[in-house]
N, C-alpha and C positions, 0 to 999 in steps of 0.2 A: 412370367412374373405377371399377376393380374393388376389391374388398375385399382386405384383406391376409391374411386367414384366416377361416374360418367362425366365426361368433360363438359357437356351443357349444364349439368346440374350445378357443377362447382362454379361455372360462369354466372349462372343465375344467382347463387349464393352471394357471390363476391360483388354482384352489381348492387347489392343492397347499400354498400358504402359509397358515398359521395366523394368525389375526387375532382380535382381541378384539372385542367389541360395540362399535358405532360409531353416531354421530348425525350425520345431515346436516341443516345449518340454512341457513336464508334469512332475510332480514329479516322479523320478525314484523309482522303487520297488512298494510296495503296500501300501495302506493307510488303516488303521483301525479305524473304528469310532463305538461308542457305540449306541445302539437303543435308540433314544430320542434326540441325540445330533445333532449338525450342522456340515455338510461335506462341506469342502472349497477345490476346487481344482483348482490351478492356472495353466495358459496357456500362453505361450508367443512365440513370433516369432524372432529367431536372424537372423543377416544378412539381415534384411528387409530395402529396399530403394524404396518402390513404392508410392501408394497413401498415404494421410495423415493418415487414420486409416485403419487398417487391419481387415477383416472380419473373424469371427470364427463360426464354426459349431460344435455342440456338439451331439454325438450318444452314445447310451447305449446298452451293450450287455449282457443279462442275461446268465446263463449257458444253454448250449444246444440249443441256438437260434441264430439269425442274429442280426445285429446292428439295432437300432430303433433311428429315428431322436428325439433328445430331446430338443435342443434349438438352435437358431441361432442369431446372432448380425445384420444381413442385410435382412433376407427373413423372413417375419412374417409367412407364411403359412409353414415353414419348419417343425415344431415339429409334432410328430405323435399325434393322437387324444388322446391316453392314458395319455399324459402329459400335454395337454393344460389346464386342470382343474386345475392342481397344479402350472402351471405358472400364471394363473389368480389370484390365492389366494396368490400368492408371495411366496409359499413354494419352488419354484425353480427359481431363479435369476441369470442373467447374470450381472457382473458388471466389466465394462471396467476400468482398473488401469492405462492404458497407450494407445498410438497409437497401439502399438503391442503387448498388454498384456490384458488378461481377466480372471476373476475368476468366477467358477461356484458354487454357494451356493445351498445346498439343507437342508432345515430345517427339524426338526424331522425326522432323518434318521430312515427307517424302514429296517427290513430284506430283503424285496424285493428289495431294492436299492443295494444290493450286486451284484457285477459283474465287467464288464470292461467298462471304460469311455474312448470314443476317441475324441480328440479334432484335428479339421482339418480346413485347411484355403483353400479357392478356389484358383486354379492355374491361374494365368494370364501371365505366362511366355511362351515366344515363343519356348523354349526348357526347359525340366525338369531338374532343378538344385536344388538338396537337398530333403528334407524330408517335406512334406506337411501335415502330420497327426502324431500324437503319442497317445499311448494307456496307462492308467494306472489302475491297479486293486484295487477295493475297497472291504474290508472285513467289515461286519457288525457284531458285537458280542452283546450278551445281556448285560443288565447293571447289573454287579455282584458286584459293589463296595458298601461296607456299611461303614458308617462314624457316629459315636455318641460320645457325650460328656461322660466322666466317672463320676462316683458319686461325687457330691460337696455338700458342707454344703449349706443349704438353709438359707436366700435368696443368700448369697455369703459371701466369707470369707472376714472378716473385722479384720484387724491387725493392729499393730504400727510399725512405721518405725524402721527397723533394724530386726524384726522378720522374720521367714522363712515361706515360703508357697510353694504348689506345685499344679498343675493341670494336669488332665488326659484326653486323647482323645483315642477312639478306631477305628481302621480302618482294613478293611479285604476285599478280592475280591474271587470271585468264578469264575473268567473267564476261558474259555476253552484254552485261549492262555496263553503264559508264558509272565506275565506282573509283572511290578515292581511298588511299592507304594513310593511317595515323601510325606513328611509331612512338614509344615511351621506353627509356631506359631506367632500369631499377636496380638497386643494390640492396642485398638482404644480408643481415647479420643477426643469425638466429631466427627467431619468429618475427623480428621487426625488420621493417624494409622502408626505404626511403625513394622518393622519385628523383632522379637526377636531371634530365633534360628531356623534353618531348617535341615532337613534330606533329601539329595537329593536321586533320584532314582538309583544312583550309590554308595549309602550307605555312603555319606560324610556329616559331620557336618559344617555348616556354620552360624557363627554369623551375625546378622544383623547390620546395621550402628549404632554406639553408644554403642554397646553391646560387642565388641571385648575384652576389657580389663577385663569385669566381666566374659566373658567366659573362657579366659586364666586363671583367677584367681580361677575359680571353682564355682562363685557366682551363675552363671547361667548355668543349666545343662539340657540335653534331654536324657531320658534313655527310653528303652523298658521294657515292663511289660507284660510277658506272649508272647501269639503268635500275639495278636492284640492290645496291649495297647502301649501307647506313654505317657510318664510323662514329664511335664517341672516343674524343680526344681529351686527355687530362695531362697539361704540361708539367704541373708540379703535384706529385702524390702527397696526400697526407694521410696521417694515421688513420683518420676516419674513413678513408676511401677502401680501407680493407673489407672484403666481402664476396658474396657470389652475385654477380651481375646478370641480369635477365633483360631479354629484348621483347618487348610486348608490341603486338602489330594488330590493328583493328581496321575493318573494311567498312567504308561508309558510302552511302548513296543519297543523293539529293534531288528532291522534286518539288519544283515550284518554291524554292528557297528553304525547304524544311530538309534537314538531315536526319537520318537514322542509321544507327550502327547495325549492320546485318551479321557479322561475326568478329570473333577476337581470338588471336592465336598467341602463344608466348613460347620462347625457347630460352634455355639456360645458355648463357655463352661462355663465361669462364668464371674462375675464382681467382681474385687478386689477393695476394698476400704482400703485406708492408714490413718490411724487416726494420727494427728500431735501429737508430743510429747510436753507435757506441761513442759516449763522451764522457770523460772524467777529467775533474780539475784537483790538483794537489797542491798544498802549500805546507811549508816547513812547521811542524806542530808546535814546537816550543822555542821562543826567541827571548833573549834578554838583551836589553840595551840601556846604556846608561843615559842619565837625563841630560839634555842639551845636545846629544848627538844625533845622527840619521838612523833611520829605521828603514831597512831594504827587505822587502818580501817579494818573493817570486811565485808567480802562479804558473804551473806547467799543465798543458792542456794535452790529453790523449784522445783521439778519435780515428774511427775507420774511414772517414770521408776524405776522399783526395780529389773530388769535383770542386765545382765553383761554389763554395760555401764561405761565408764571412762571419768570423767570430766578433761577439760583442762581450766585453768583459767588464764587470762592475765590482768594486771592492766595497764590502761593508764592514761596520764596526758595531760591536755591542759588547756591553758590560757582562753578558751571561754567554755561556758556550752554546746556547739553543738559538739557532738562526730563525726558527720558525715564531718565536715569541715577538710580540711588538716592541719596537724600540730599536733595532739596528737602523743606522743611518747611513747613507751613502757617502763614501770618501772621495772616490774617483770614478770615473766611467769612461769606457772607449766604445762608441756605436759601430754598427756595421759599415758606416762610412769613414771609419778610421778617425773620426772627430773625438778629442779628448775633452772631458769636462771634470775640472778638478779646482780646489781651492788653492790659493798662493803658496801655501807651505806644504803643499803635496803635489807629486808629479807622478803620472802613469805613463809608460814607455814599454815597448817590446823589442827584443833582439831578434826574434824570428817569429813565425807564425804560430808557435806553440810554446811560447815563453814570454810572461808579461810581468813587469816589475812595477811595484808601488814604492814610492820614496817618500818618507815623512821626515820633513826637516825639523830640527831645533825640538826634539822630542821632550815632552813633559809628563808629569805624573798622569795627567788626564787622558794620555794615550795608551796607558795600560789597560788592556782588555782583550778582547777576542776578534780576530780578523777573518773575514770569509771572502772567498773568490767566486763569483758567479759567471758562469760562461754560458752563452747562447749561440748557436749557430744559425745563421740566416742564409737562404738562398734567394736570389733575385727572381721576379716575377715578371708578369706583362705590365706594361704602363708604369715602369719604375716601382713596382711594388716589391716587397719583401715578405718572405714568409718564413717563419722560425720552425726549424726542423728538429731541433734538440737543445737541452739545457741541463746544467749541472751545477751544483754547489760544492765547494770543496769542504772538507773537515775544518773545524775552527782551528786557527792558529793563536795559541796563547802567547801574548806579548807581556813581558815583565819590565817594569822601567825602574831600574836602580837609581838611587840618588843619595847624597851625603846627608845624613840626618843631622840637623843642629844639635848641639850638645851644650845644654845649660840646665841650671837649677833655679827653683824659685823659693825665696824667703819672705815669710809675712810677719810682719812687726807691728804691734799697737804702740803707736808713738803718743797717743792721748788715750787714757783709759777713764771712764767716768766712775763717780764715786757715788753721786745722786741722780735722780731723774732729772732730765733735761740739760745734763752736762754734755759737753762736746765729746765725740768719739771720732778718732781718725787712725785709720789702718794704712799701712804702707806695704806694697807688694813689690819686691825688688828682684830681678834677674841677676844671679850670681853665677860664677864659676862658668863663665861663658867660654866654650872651646872654639872648634873650627865652624864658622858659619859664613855661608854664602852673602854676597853683597846684597842680592834681591830678597833677602829674608826680612820679613816685618813681624813685630811680636804685638799682639794684642792680649786683653785680659778679660776673664770673666769672673765676677764675684758671686760667692754663694753663701747662704744662711742655714744653719742647722740648729735646731732648738735642743736644748740640753734636756736629755732623758735618762732614765735608768737604763744599765747596760744590757738589759734583756728585752728593752723595747726595740722596735723597728723604726728607725729615723730616716726621715727623706729629706734631701736637700731642696731648698727652694732658690731658684734663681733670681739674683737681684738685679743684674745687668750684664749683657754680653756685647763684646765689641768685635765686629767682624773685620775682615781685612782691609776693607776701604774705609775703616775708621768710623763706620756707622755704629752708634750705640743704641741698643734695644733694652728696655726695661721690662723686668719681671711683674707679675701681678702683684706681687707684695711690695714692690717700690716705685710702681709707676706713679700714683698719685702724690706720694711724698717727694719724689725727685722733681714733678711739676711744680709742687709747693716750695721747692729750694731747701727742703730738709735732708734729702739725700744728694750728695755731691760726688760724683764721680769725675776724676781728672787724670791727667798725666803730667807729671811735674817734671820729669827727665826721660831720656830715652829709654832707659832702663827701671823706671820706677812708675809705678801706677797708685793712685790714692783713692781711698773711699772715706768720706766724711759724713757722719751723723751730727746734724747741728743741735737737735733735741733728743737726746736719747731716752726713750721711754723704757718700762719695765717688759714691754712686749719685745724689745730688741735685744734682751738679754739672750745669750747663747753663743754658738760656735760660728766663727766666720773662717772661710778660706777662699784663695784665689786660684784660678788656672789660667797660666799664660800659654798662648797658642802661638806657634811659628807658622807664617804665611809665606808662599813664593808666588810671584807674578807670572801669569801666563801670557801666550801669544795674543790673545785678544783682550788684554789688559785687565783680565780678572784675576782674583786671588784665589789660591787653593791652600787649604789648611794642611800642614805637615806633621805637626807635632803637638800633643799637649803635655804639660807638665804641672802637677798639682802641689800646692803648698801645704805644709802642715796647719792643722786649724789653730786659731787664736779664740781664747774663751773670754768674752764680755760679760761680766757678772758682778752684781754688788748686793749684799745683804739688804733687803727692802723691810723697812719698818713703818708702821703707821705714823703719819705726822700727827704731833700733839701740839695743842695750842689751848691755853688756858689764860683767861681773863677775869681779873678781880676788881670790882668797883668799890670805892671807899669814899664816905663823906667826912670830912674833917670836922665840920660843924654839924652835929645831927640836929639842932633845933635851931629855926629861924622863922621870922615873922615876914609877912608881907612888906615889900619894899628894900628888903636886905638882899645881900649877894648870896647865890647858890653855888656852891664849889662841889665838884666831883672829880676824884683822880681814878684812873684805870691802868692796873698794873698787869703787864703781860709776860707770859713764860712760854716758851716753845721748845720742842724737842723733835728731832729728826727731819729738821728742815735746813736747808742749805742757805748760809747768809741770809737770813730773813730781814726783810723789811716790812713794816706795819703801816696799815691804813686804818683810820678810825672814823666811824659814823656814829654820832649821838642821836639816839632815838628816844621819843617820848610817847608813852602810851597812857591816854587819858583815862581817869578812873572811871567806873561804871556810873557813878553819880553825876558826872558832868554830862549834862543833856545836850550840849553842842555837838560832841562828837563820842558818843559812847563806844568804848573797845577801840578807838581808832589810834593807829600808831603813825606818829608824824616823825619825819627825817629833819632833824635841826640844822646840825653843822657836820662837815666832814673834812679829814685831813688824810690826802693820799700819801702813797709810799715816797714820794718826792717832796713832801711835807707842804704842799699846796692846799690852803685852806678854801673851802667853798660852803656858802650858805645853801642849804637845800631847800626845805619848805618854810623857812622862816620869813613870814609875811608881815610882821609889825614894823611899818615904816618908821615909826617913832622910835624903835628900839633896834636899829640896824647894828648899831655897835653894843648892844646889850648882852651879847654872846660872844665868848672868846674859847676856842680850842687850841690848845698848844702843846708841844712836845717837851716835856721834862727833861727825860733821859731816853736813851735808844729804845727801852721798853716801857716806858712809863709816859701817860698822857693826862692833861688837866683840862677840865671844862668848868667855865664860869658863866653864870647868867647873872647880870646886875638888874637892881630894882625889880625884884620878882613880883608878879602880880597873881591874883586868886585864879585867874585864867591858866596860869602856868602849872598848876597843881596836877600831879600823874606820877608814873613810874618812869625813870630815866635809867637807860642802859647804854654801855658801850658795845658795839659790834666791831670786832678787829678782825682783819684779814692779813694772813702773812704771804709775802711774795717773795719768790726766788728769783734771782737774775738768771736771764737766759739771753745767749748772744749779745753780751755787752750791754746796751742801754734798754733791752727788752726785759719784760718781767712776766712770771708765770705765778698764777694763783696756787698757793700751796695748801692752805686751810683757812677756815673761818670759824670764829668762836663768838659767842654772845656773854656778856658779863651778868653778873647778879644785878637785880634792879635796886635803885636808890629812889625813894619816894619823897616827894614834895607834898606835904600835907600842912595846910594852913589851920591853925587852931583859931576858931572864931572867938572873940572877946567884946568889950566895950569898945575897943579900937576898930571896929569893922562893921559896917552897916549896909544895907542894899535898898536900891529902889527898884521896885517891880512893877511892870506895865503889861496887861494883857490886850492882845489885838485879835481880830477876826476877820476873814476874807470870806464873805458870803458867796462862793462859787465852788464848782468842782475843781478848779485849778486856782493858781495865784495871779489871775489875770485882772482882777479888780483892786481897788484901792483898799487898804486895810482900815478896819474901824476900831477905835480905841474903845475897850470895854470897861476897864477898871484899872486903877493905879494905887500902889502903896509906896509912899515915900520912906526914906530911912528913918523918919521921926514916927511912923506908925499911922499916918494920915491917909484915909482911904477916899478916893474920888471915883465916883461911878458915873459913867455918861447916860444922858437921856436917850431912851429908845421909842419907837413907835408901836411897839407890842408889849403884851401884858406880862411875858416871862421876867423874872426878876434875876439880878446878880448880885454875888456877895464874894469878897476877896479877903481872906485871912492868912495870918502866918500860923502855920501848923507847929513847925519847929524851927531852929535856928537857920537852916539852909532849905526850907520847905515852905512854899506858899500856894494855897489852894484857891482855886476859882470855880465857884458852884453857880449853875443857871437853873433857877427854880421856876416850874411850870412852863417848861420848854415848848416853843410851837415850831412850826415848819420854818419860819424865817431863821430859826437858830441854827440850821445847818451850815457847814462850812469849815474852813481851816483855822485852828487856834493855835496861837504860839505867844511866848512871852519874852520880853526884853528885861535883863538883869544889869543894872549898873552898880558896880561894888564902890564903896567909900572906905578909904583908909586913912585912920587918924595918925599923923606924923608926930614925931616926938616932941614938936614945938606946940602941939595942941591943935593945929589946924587940919581940917579934912581934905584929902586928896582924892580927887574923882578919877577912876580907872575906865579902861575901855568897856562899852556895853559887850553883853554876850546875848545872843539870840538863840532861843531853842528851835528845834525842829517841828514844823507844824504837824497838828494832829487833826484829822479829818472826822468830823462828828455829823451823823445822820440822825434825823428825828422821825421815829415810826409812829404812825397814827393808830389810836385805838378805834377800829372800824365799828365796834358792837356799840360803844358808848356814844360815838359821834352820831349814829343812826337811831339810837334808842327812843328819844323823845319825839323826833320828827315822825318816825313810824306810828307811834301810838296816837298822836295827834291825828295823823292822815287816816288811820283805820276808824277813830271815832267819829271824825266828820264824815266819812264815807258811810257809816252805819246811821247816822242821823239823818243825812240827806236822803238814803234809801227808803228808811221808814216814812219819812215825810212824802215822798213821791208816792208810795202805795196808797197812804191815807187821802191824797188829793185825788187819785184815780178812783178810789172806791167811792167816795162822795159824789164825783161827778156822774158816775154810772148810775146811781140810785135817785138823785134828785134832780139833776139838771136834763137829763136825757131819756127819761122814762116815757113810753108810749103804750097805751092799751089797744089791743087789736081783737075784735069779736069775730067769731067765725061760727057759721051754721054747721050743724053736726052732718056728718057725711057718713056714707056707708065706707067701710074700710076697703071695699073691694073696687071702689071708684078712684079715678085719679086724684092726686092731691091737687090742691088749689095753687094757682101760680102766683097768689099774692104773697108778699112778703114784707117784712118790716123795712 
């Protein structure tokens, strides 16, 4: 095979690359290999920063000769003829592991391969920096390691879980060098294997993963037997110990504190089969026991183990026959040390090693269910440890608890039925026809409501209240708030009677009611269990509902009157569909629109409640406290009187009547309210009535300043106008009988503000004297004065423009005269050529 290019030329081309100093390294010391094994020598270059892949040459030096070319990564014709055949067969291979690393592989090492191997890299550096080659010595020793399996029972050990077993393996070496042996025990189960225990070349024992606890407890041991025997001992076999066991021996040599493995051999020792332990637990399938008696269940154990095994028995209870579901709880337990763990009313015992009894005392209904017996076999281990070898669960034993069911009936009666809304409703739920009942039985009640619907509608019942066995009462959503307010009352009057009372029955309470009486029995833990429910027949609570009707008619016995007379008004009340009504009356007065003091304002004058208590409402006339009277003439008729009427009393008067129904004795409920027709007080003005009118003004945006009298008109028609400091004028006149007009002429800025008037009525008495009544003040009216900007600035603007024009013309005239007569100067110049410079003289 020809070379790719002359070697000097390639070196010259590669020398163009600039590299830093480098170091070629092979394993330090010497390598020892056994005849027939594979030799692997790594070589790498450090501090390399040249081409992408570094080239390597390998040479071999036998004892007493020179180096011979062995292999190269970049030159095909580099190897000597002696090694080309082995290279072609693949016995000698160069494998690149990195750009700057390579491995030399020599398969089936022979004694002739012993010697020195040199790894070198061609130099492309301009200057030599570092080490470009390194040498390692290889020693080849004969195969002197012998590994064999010890004598084993044929075809292999078969044992039961918990029994001991041991396996043996022999290993020895006759190597001329000082070597050490290392041994490892493995177990194979199919393709998977696990390390059990190993003895290192340094004489240390190391347990495999998962065997640490068993090694520390002494369950798994590795001992030497004689000069070349190694024994694996397992004191208690587990199900996981089943598999094929292999003994792996490796030979190691150490030089200057460095260890290297020179060969490894393995041998299959034996296959261990773990026979499963037969264990069954059986309990009687169906058991019936009377309440209050004892329940005796027996768990029978069947097993093929007769050695030193200890059973642990646990009894479970569940409401379902499936023991795998969450929920079963432990009743009693016997551990492998024969210690019993149980509750006071349960006992666990055994007659012999194969029969275990569970005794339940004072059986109650809560003991009905499914019972399971769980058995586990334990074998003692090292250091007082225990190992479980088998476990089994029995089939469920169904236990039925029979008891004497209470015999009774329930009767529901409505002792008080409502006829109207807010009436009292009382239901009585009674236990009747009581038969044989145990002393420990307790009765409670639950109340339900069901609305009346058509027969084809689906009706659901609503829980009102339920009483548990411990007498605790729980309310439903419908009755919770009303029970807290005291409207719903649940009680137990006697041992066999329960009551339900609705203090104020509403229309929403109409419907069917029924009760459920429950029988409870007390358990060992002082809890109560419901035994039976008996339903009563429903009772219907219903009344025909009609709208409440309330009519009030007001009447005035004397339709015409004058000021100072007595005003009288009667109110007649009629009602329908109102239970035992009582009436409260309120006298209202609505001022007419023409009354400026309170237009369209309704005032409450006096009231009379349903208990005939009179109260003055908004009557504020201190001089006429006794001037209004409201009295009850009959049960449905009321009379209102107002003495010495005044002009300010004019308006529309009504009676507002409210009907009340009695609730729970002294309490009342508003049933309906109605307003009567109006009765008007209208004073007809004549010569017997006159008025004093005064106008005032407060010149501010608010009423924070003192009022200023503007003008007044007395009852004789005399007008008095106050003097003012500005030019606007005032006039006051009577436009009509009840209307007075104030006019402001030529208003100015100072006239803004709040304006109001005072009216004092005068009434002529029958004796001919005039009587002065209370003053009436109107509401203030705010008046603003707007300025006419154009008229205000028209004349000043014209005057300013005229004066400005005259002054401007005068200024122009003065300037013209000054420039022609006062400042004129003649300058004579000689005639000059135009092409010359102008004279520098100037005016």
